[in-house]
N, C-alpha and C positions, 0 to 999 in steps of 0.2 A: 333894201331897207333893213336895218338891224332890228332883230327881235329881242335884243338884250333888255330893253326897257319893258318888255312884255312878260319876261320870265318872272315866275313867282319866286320871291326871295324867302328863304327859310334860314334865318341866321342861326337858330339853335342847331339845325342839322349840320350846317357848315362848321359851326364851333365844335360839335361832337366829332365830325369827320377829322378836323384838324388835330384834336386830342388823340384820336385813334392812330392817325398817321404818325404823330410825334412819338407815341408809345411804341409803335412798330419799328420805326427807324432807330429809336434809342435801344430797343432790345436787340436788333440786328447788328448795330454798329457802335453801340455805346452812347451814353448821354452826351459826350463831347461832340459827337457827330450831328447832333440835332441842331441845325441852323434854320433860321427863318426861311432862307432860300430853299433849302432841301425840303422842308415841310410843305411850303406853298407849292413847290413843283410836284412833289409826290401826291399831294392832295388834289392837284388840278385847280387850285385856287390862286388868284392873283396875290402878289405880295401885299398889295394894298388891302385886299380882303382879309388876309391873315392878320395884318397890322391892326385892322379894325377890331378884331377879337383879342389879339395878343400883341402888345407893342414891343415885346422883347422875349428872349428865350426863357427868362425867369418867370415871366407872366404865363407863358405856356406851361411850364412845370407847375406853377401855382394853380393853374386851371385844372391840370390833371389831378393834383392833390385835392382840390376842392370837390371835383366830380367824384372821385373815389371815396373820400371820407364822408361825403353826403350819402352815398349809397351804403357805406358801411354803417353809418348812424341809423339809417332806415332799417337795416337788417337787425341792428341791436335793439331798436325800439320794438320791432315786431317780436323778436325773441323774448324781450322783457314783458311785453303784454301777455304772452302766453305762459308766463311763469308765476304761479300763485304765491311762492315763498319769497319773502322780501330778502332775507339774509343770503347774500351771495348771488342775487339775481343778475346783477351787471356782469359779474365774472362768468357765470354760466352762459349769458348771452354773448359775451366776448368770445368764449371758447367755441360756441356753436357757430358764430359768424366767421371766425377764423377757419374752422373746419369746413364751412360751406364754400370758402374761396376755391377749393379744389373742384367743386362741382359747377363752377361758372363756365361761361363760354370761353373759347380760346382767346378772344379779344379782351375780355375782362381779366382773365388770368394774366395775359401779356401786360395789360396796363398795371396790374398790381406788381408784377415783376419789375417793371420799369420804375414805378414809384419807389419801391423798396431799394433798388439800386441807387436811385436819385437821392433818397433819404441818407444813404451812406456817404454820398459824394458832395451833396449841396448843404452847407451849413444853414442856410435860410430855411430849407425844407425840414432839416433836423429840428430846428427851433420850433417850427410850426407843429411837427409831430409831438415833440416834447410838451408843447402847450396843450395839444389835444388830449394827451394822456393825463396831464395835470388837471385839466378841466374836468375830465370824467372822474378822476380820483376824488376831487373836491365834491363833485355832484353826488357821488355815491359813497361818501365817507361813512355815513350812518349804517350802511348795509354791507359794504364790501371792503372795509379797512383791515380785516383780519389778515394775519400772515398767510393762512391757507388760501384766501381769495387772491392775494397777490401772487402766490405760487402758481395758482391756476392760470392767471393771466400771463405770467412769465413763461410757463410751459407752453401756452398757446402761441406765444411769440416764437418760441423755439420750433414748434411744429410748422409755423408759417415760414420761417426762414429755411428750415429743412426742405419744405416743399418747393420753395422758390429756387433754392440751390440744387435741388434734386440730389441732396447729399446722403439721404437715408432711404433705404427701400422698406417702407412701412406698408405692410399688407392691409387689406380692408379689415380683417379680423383683429389685427393688432391695433389698428387705428380706433376701432370701436372700443376695445379694451382700455386703451389710453384715455379716450374721451369719458368712458364710464368712471374710471378711477378719479379723473380730475373733477368730474361733475360731483361725485360723492364727497370729495375733499372740500368743495365749495360750500357744502351745507354745514361744515364743522367750524 
């Protein structure tokens, strides 16, 4: 007698596992190598189970985008709650959130690497990121529209990309100094 109908179903765990496997496969072999068959096989989930959560590859990448930006937004909200100065608050939170990406677990770091690479390769994801940025710029136009605040966020993006590409060897002391300089700039 089969016990399949007695197993406890945990759709959120399965969904998260599929996202993690897709991120790992994408990082190891490139975004183009992520197929529904490869993800379902590597995750040990039937293709039907995968299709239940993600009907196609773009839905899988969208799911990864949604998952990571939701976590990023939560980090931003937390950083802003702890900042009593309104001017530049979002920019300082953005800087802190980007800098904290390096302190994440290997899986989270891997997921961000994959998403960043996918943003460069997938026009639909680029559009979604552009919209996320525009929405935040509109939301915080009253406090973070100065040139200095924009410079802080663009520098944070540069640090993010440098970390993902491992293109610069930035020591801990230098990173702290950069963060302090950018934070100071956000108050101006």
